[in-house]
C-alpha positions in Angstrom: 0.0 0.0 0.0 1.3 3.4 -0.9 1.7 5.8 1.9 0.5 9.4 2.0 1.9 11.0 5.1 0.5 14.4 6.2 2.6 16.4 8.6 1.0 19.4 10.2 2.5 22.3 12.1 0.6 25.0 13.9 3.4 26.6 15.9 3.4 30.2 17.2 4.1 31.5 13.7 4.9 30.2 10.2 2.5 27.3 10.1 2.9 24.7 7.4 2.0 21.3 6.1 4.0 18.7 4.3 3.0 15.6 2.3 5.2 12.6 1.4 4.8 9.1 0.0 7.1 6.1 0.8 10.0 7.6 -1.1 10.1 11.4 -1.2 8.6 14.7 -0.1 5.8 15.5 -2.5 4.9 19.0 -1.3 5.8 21.5 1.4 3.3 24.3 1.7 3.8 27.3 4.1 0.6 28.9 5.3 1.9 32.4 4.5 2.3 31.5 0.8 -1.4 30.5 0.5 -3.1 32.9 2.9 -0.8 35.8 1.8 0.0 36.9 5.3 3.7 37.0 6.3 4.7 34.5 9.0 1.0 33.3 9.1 0.0 31.3 12.1 -3.0 29.0 11.5 -5.2 29.7 14.4 -8.2 27.5 13.8 -8.8 23.9 12.6 -11.0 25.3 9.9 -8.1 27.3 8.5 -5.9 24.2 8.6 -8.5 22.2 6.8 -8.5 24.9 4.1 -4.7 24.7 3.8 -4.8 20.8 3.7 -7.5 20.9 1.0 -5.2 23.1 -1.2 -2.4 20.6 -0.7 -4.6 17.6 -1.5 -6.1 19.2 -4.6 -2.6 20.1 -5.8 -1.5 16.5 -5.5 -4.8 15.2 -6.9 -5.5 13.3 -3.7 -8.4 13.2 -1.2 -8.5 13.0 2.6 -9.2 9.2 2.2 -5.7 8.8 0.7 -4.0 10.0 3.9 -2.5 7.0 5.7 -0.5 8.7 8.5 -0.7 12.0 10.3 2.1 13.8 12.3 1.3 17.0 14.3 3.8 19.3 16.0 3.3 19.3 19.7 4.0 23.1 19.9 0.7 24.9 19.8 -1.3 21.8 18.6 -5.0 22.7 18.2 -6.3 19.1 17.8 -7.9 16.9 20.5 -5.5 14.8 22.5 -6.9 11.6 21.1 -7.5 12.4 17.5 -7.4 15.0 14.8 -10.5 15.9 12.9 -9.3 16.6 9.4 -11.9 17.5 6.7 -14.5 15.6 8.7 -12.5 12.5 9.2 -10.9 11.4 12.5 -7.2 10.4 12.5 -5.0 9.0 15.2 -1.9 11.1 15.0 1.7 11.1 16.3 3.1 14.2 18.0 6.4 15.5 16.7 9.0 17.2 18.8 10.1 20.8 18.0 13.8 20.4 18.2 13.7 17.0 16.5 11.9 18.7 13.6 14.5 21.4 13.4 17.1 18.6 13.3 15.1 16.8 10.6 15.3 19.7 8.1 19.1 19.8 8.2 19.7 16.0 7.9 19.3 16.0 4.0 22.1 18.6 3.8 24.9 16.5 5.4 26.2 13.1 4.6 28.7 12.3 7.3 28.6 9.7 10.1 29.4 12.1 12.9 28.5 15.7 13.3 27.5 18.3 15.9 24.0 19.7 15.6 23.2 23.1 17.1 19.5 23.9 17.6 18.9 27.5 18.5 15.7 29.4 18.4 13.4 31.8 20.3 11.6 29.0 22.3 9.2 26.2 22.2 8.1 23.2 24.4 11.7 22.1 24.1 13.3 25.4 25.3 15.7 27.4 23.1 19.2 26.1 22.7 20.7 22.6 22.7 23.7 20.6 21.4 23.0 17.2 19.8 25.5 14.7 18.5 24.8 12.6 15.4 26.8 9.3 15.5 25.8 7.2 12.5 22.0 6.8 12.8 21.9 7.8 16.5 21.1 11.4 17.4 21.3 12.3 21.1 21.2 15.3 23.3 24.8 16.3 24.4 24.1 19.4 26.3 21.2 21.6 27.2 22.3 25.3 26.8 19.1 26.9 27.9 21.0 28.2 30.9 23.4 30.4 28.8 22.9 34.1 28.5 22.9 34.6 24.8 20.1 32.5 23.3 17.7 33.4 20.6 15.5 35.1 23.2 18.3 37.7 23.7 18.5 38.4 20.0 14.7 38.8 19.8 14.7 41.2 22.7 17.4 43.3 21.1 15.2 43.4 17.9 12.4 44.7 20.1 14.6 47.5 21.4 16.1 48.4 18.1 13.7 47.5 15.2 10.2 46.8 16.3 8.6 46.9 19.8 5.9 44.4 18.9 7.0 41.0 20.2 5.7 38.9 17.3 7.1 41.2 14.6 10.4 41.6 16.3 10.9 37.8 16.7 10.0 37.1 13.0 10.9 39.9 10.6 12.8 42.0 13.1 15.7 39.7 13.8 16.8 39.7 10.2 16.6 43.4 10.0 18.7 43.7 13.2 21.4 41.6 11.6 21.5 43.9 8.6 21.6 47.0 10.7 24.5 45.8 12.8 26.8 46.3 9.8 26.5 50.1 9.9 26.9 50.5 13.7 29.9 50.8 15.9 30.8 48.6 18.9 30.0 50.4 22.1 31.6 49.7 25.5 28.7 51.5 27.1 26.3 49.1 25.6 28.5 46.1 26.3 28.4 47.0 30.1 24.6 47.6 30.0 24.1 44.3 28.2 26.1 42.4 30.8 24.4 44.2 33.7 20.9 43.5 32.4 21.5 40.2 30.6 18.8 38.3 32.5 16.1 40.8 31.4 17.4 40.7 27.9 17.6 37.0 27.6 14.0 36.2 28.1 10.7 36.5 26.2 9.5 40.0 26.7 5.9 39.4 25.6 4.6 42.6 27.3 7.1 44.9 25.6 10.5 46.5 26.4 9.6 50.0 27.6 11.6 49.6 30.8 14.7 48.3 29.0 14.4 51.0 26.4 14.7 53.6 29.1 17.7 51.8 30.6 19.5 51.8 27.2 18.5 55.4 26.7 16.8 54.7 23.3 14.1 57.0 21.9 10.5 55.7 21.4 10.8 56.6 17.7 11.3 53.4 15.7 10.6 54.9 12.3 14.2 55.2 11.0 16.7 53.1 13.1 19.3 53.5 10.4 19.5 57.2 11.3 19.6 56.6 15.0 23.2 56.1 16.1 22.4 54.6 19.4 20.2 52.0 17.8 22.8 51.2 15.2 25.5 50.9 17.9 23.3 48.6 20.0 22.6 46.4 17.0 26.4 46.1 16.3 27.3 45.5 19.9 24.6 42.9 20.5 25.4 41.0 17.3 29.1 40.8 18.1 28.5 39.8 21.7 25.9 37.2 20.8 28.1 35.8 18.0 31.2 35.6 20.1 29.4 33.8 23.0 27.9 31.3 20.6 31.2 30.6 19.0 32.6 30.0 22.5 29.9 27.5 23.3 30.3 25.7 20.0 34.0 25.5 20.1 33.8 23.0 23.0 32.4 20.3 20.7 34.8 20.5 17.7 36.8 17.5 18.9 33.8 15.3 18.3 33.5 16.2 14.6 34.9 18.8 12.2 31.3 19.2 10.9 28.5 21.2 12.5 24.9 21.5 11.4 23.1 24.8 12.3 19.3 24.7 12.6 16.5 26.6 14.3 15.7 30.2 13.6 19.1 31.4 14.7 20.7 29.5 11.9 19.6 32.3 9.6 22.2 34.5 11.3 24.7 34.3 8.4 27.3 36.2 10.4 27.5 33.4 13.0 27.6 30.7 10.3 30.3 32.5 8.4 32.4 33.1 11.6 32.4 29.4 12.4 33.8 28.5 9.0 36.0 31.5 8.4 37.7 31.2 11.8 38.0 27.4 11.2 36.1 26.5 14.3 34.6 23.8 12.1 35.8 22.7 8.7 32.3 22.2 7.4 29.2 24.1 8.4 25.8 23.0 7.1 22.4 24.7 7.2 19.0 24.1 5.7 17.0 26.3 3.4 14.2 26.1 5.9 15.7 26.1 9.4 13.0 28.3 10.9 9.6 27.1 12.3 8.3 27.2 8.7 10.1 23.9 8.3 8.6 22.1 11.3 6.1 19.9 9.4 8.9 18.9 6.9 11.4 18.1 9.6 8.9 15.9 11.4 8.8 13.5 8.4 12.5 13.5 7.7 13.5 13.0 11.3 11.2 9.9 11.5 11.9 8.5 8.0 15.6 9.2 7.4 15.5 7.6 3.9 12.9 10.0 2.5 14.3 11.9 -0.5 14.2 15.7 -0.1 14.9 17.6 -3.3 15.9 20.9 -1.7 15.0 23.7 -2.1 12.2 23.6 -4.6 9.5 21.7 -2.8 6.6 24.2 -3.1 3.8 24.2 -5.7 4.7 24.1 -9.4 2.5 25.8 -11.9 4.7 25.3 -15.0 3.4 23.5 -18.0 6.6 23.3 -20.1 9.8 23.3 -18.0 12.0 23.4 -21.2 10.8 26.7 -22.6 13.4 29.4 -22.0 14.0 32.6 -23.8 17.6 33.1 -22.8 18.5 35.8 -25.4 15.5 38.0 -24.3 16.5 37.7 -20.6 20.1 38.6 -21.3 19.1 41.6 -23.5 16.8 42.9 -20.7 19.6 42.4 -18.1 22.1 44.3 -20.3 19.7 47.2 -20.5 19.8 47.3 -16.7 16.3 46.2 -16.4 15.0 44.7 -13.1 13.3 41.4 -13.8 10.6 39.6 -11.9 11.5 36.0 -12.3 8.9 33.2 -11.7 9.9 29.7 -12.6 8.8 26.1 -11.7 8.2 25.1 -8.1 8.5 27.5 -5.3 11.6 27.4 -3.2 10.8 26.8 0.5 12.0 28.9 3.4 12.9 32.6 4.0 15.4 33.1 1.1 14.6 33.5 -2.6 16.8 30.9 -4.2 16.1 31.5 -7.9 12.6 30.5 -8.7 10.7 33.4 -7.0 13.2 36.3 -7.3 13.7 39.9 -8.4 17.0 39.9 -10.3 19.2 42.4 -12.1 22.8 43.2 -12.9 24.7 44.4 -9.8 26.8 47.0 -11.7 25.8 50.1 -9.7 24.7 51.2 -6.3 21.7 52.8 -8.1 20.6 49.4 -9.2 20.5 48.2 -5.6 18.7 51.3 -4.4 16.1 51.0 -7.2 15.5 47.3 -6.5 15.6 47.3 -2.7 14.2 50.7 -1.8 12.0 51.9 -4.7 10.6 48.6 -6.0 10.4 46.6 -2.7 10.0 49.5 -0.3 12.7 48.2 2.0 14.9 50.2 4.4 18.1 51.6 2.9 20.5 49.7 5.1 19.2 46.2 4.0 21.4 44.2 1.6 20.5 42.4 -1.6 22.1 39.0 -2.2 24.3 37.7 -5.0 23.8 34.7 -7.2 27.1 33.5 -8.6 28.4 30.5 -10.5 29.6 27.9 -8.1 32.9 27.5 -10.0 33.6 31.3 -9.9 32.7 32.2 -6.3 36.4 32.3 -5.2 37.2 34.7 -8.1 34.9 37.3 -6.7 34.7 36.6 -3.0 37.0 35.3 -0.3 35.2 32.1 -0.1 36.1 28.5 -1.0 33.0 26.6 0.0 29.5 26.3 -1.4 26.5 28.4 -0.2 23.5 26.9 -2.0 20.9 28.3 0.4 22.2 31.9 1.0 23.2 31.2 4.6 26.7 32.6 4.5 28.4 35.8 3.7 31.9 36.5 2.6 34.2 39.5 2.0 34.0 40.8 -1.6 37.2 41.0 -3.6 38.2 44.4 -5.0 37.1 43.2 -8.5 33.6 42.7 -7.1 33.5 46.0 -5.2 34.5 47.7 -8.5 32.2 45.8 -10.9 29.3 44.6 -8.8 28.8 47.2 -6.0 25.1 46.5 -5.7 25.7 43.3 -3.9 28.4 44.5 -1.6 27.0 45.4 1.8 28.2 48.4 3.9 30.6 46.1 5.8 32.2 44.9 2.6 30.5 41.4 2.7 28.0 39.8 0.4 25.3 37.2 1.2 26.0 34.6 -1.5 24.1 31.9 -3.2 26.2 29.5 -5.3 24.5 28.3 -8.5 25.2 25.0 -10.3 23.7 23.4 -13.3 22.0 20.6 -11.4 20.0 22.6 -8.8 19.0 25.5 -11.1 19.7 25.0 -14.8 18.1 28.2 -16.0 19.9 30.5 -13.6 23.1 28.6 -14.4 22.6 29.3 -18.1 21.9 33.0 -17.5 25.0 33.4 -15.4 27.1 31.4 -17.9 25.9 33.6 -20.8 26.9 36.7 -18.9 30.3 35.1 -18.4 30.6 34.4 -22.1 30.0 38.2 -22.7 32.9 39.0 -20.3 30.4 40.2 -17.7 30.8 39.0 -14.1 28.6 35.9 -13.6 26.8 37.5 -10.8 23.2 38.7 -10.4 21.7 40.7 -7.5 18.8 38.7 -6.1 16.1 39.4 -3.6 12.8 37.7 -2.9 9.9 38.2 -5.3 7.6 40.2 -2.9 7.1 43.8 -1.8 7.5 45.1 1.8 5.2 43.3 4.3 4.1 40.5 1.9 5.2 36.9 1.6 7.1 35.6 -1.4 4.8 35.0 -4.4 3.6 31.5 -4.9 1.1 31.3 -7.8 1.2 32.8 -11.2 -1.6 35.1 -10.1 0.5 36.3 -7.2 3.4 36.9 -9.6 1.4 39.0 -12.0 -0.3 41.0 -9.2 3.0 41.8 -7.5 4.7 42.6 -10.8 2.1 45.2 -11.5 2.3 46.6 -8.0 6.1 46.7 -7.8 7.0 48.6 -11.0 9.7 46.3 -12.2 10.6 46.4 -15.9 9.8 42.8 -17.0 8.2 39.6 -15.8 9.3 36.2 -16.9 7.0 33.3 -16.2 8.6 29.8 -16.6 11.2 31.2 -18.9 9.0 33.3 -21.1 8.5 37.0 -21.1 5.0 37.9 -20.0 2.9 40.3 -22.0 -0.5 41.4 -20.9 
């Protein structure tokens, strides 16, 4: 009998569902992509039924085809004894928050022994733990919930600097905080204040941070943190302190293995990931394209069934009819005219990063290109970076990097050649968030970059997610057209062909 496994995650934010059969993941669907609400939390069983119906219809399945149900323990809305799904009762198995985080990184690493670091803002399993993987055995090595610099600390700093609202700070705000840290200065004053008030900082401040804001002498005006020197300096100081403390914790385990897997929401901190590999704390550092809570339902399946095939990162819905159609010359011509392109192709990539199927792209040959893409088109803050897609074989020619970064989870110093020719993708601190492209994972992007190289143009594209400020990444063709019209980009390509109304 063929299996149809349904894994369900409610969680505190970023709800999702995943389907698999006996052999592979069939679909991963994040609630935000369907409901069009960023970091959407499914708050009712009726909403979850709606999301499940979308997934079943896409797979041409019915509720009667479901043979197994997994449900995340964290924020589970179903009855203790059964889940009522589309009118049918299912016995279900609860999945563990940290095991699910571990599950999403397992397909990325193929070694017998490795250290696994799980770090996030909190769940029924706490925030921060070290696990060891020894062949098929994964076990808890140390509970680090007692340390001072967990994901809770980082979220509280985001509340102080970026956004006072708890939910927004711990979802969108933490990424913005990381970007802002690059334009601040390290402050001894803030270092002392952080050490003195670390217990208040390293907890979930659900009721706000008004008292802490007064202690740190921050204004109550959050409108332009990039123009507020104290906020910039706090961002820088907190990032450095948090990163250094985490490196110190993780250095203790390097004798077990030269490989570490980073997962949980804190694995999106590319500065920490890069520090571990650049400073040779570990020889190999692996992350997942969906290490946040958005991957909980997927991780539950992979943790339980280690042989399930996971074709990262394109596990979302696919609305293409002919995957071979590809108007390469038209795309190159548009790029050479410095046009910004809305690129929609094949199945959606999963997770927080646009990885080449739902992207805004353009040549990175001027700072004006970045400003137009990031600020004018997307409506983002001026300090936020755009990423670079670069041919895997050429990454070391343009950046001080000799390792792959397929999921945009590392940053590296740009070489002078890159600063001079591709300034749009060089952040204020001289680094670039990099996605390495090869022919197997993304053939069309590989051909675009290769064609640029043939024309003696750096094989680099600036890349940011196909969405405007405050909205999720587009999922359907209808989403793509609507956002294209709203954004004001120059051209839209759908599954390789230029779209004309």
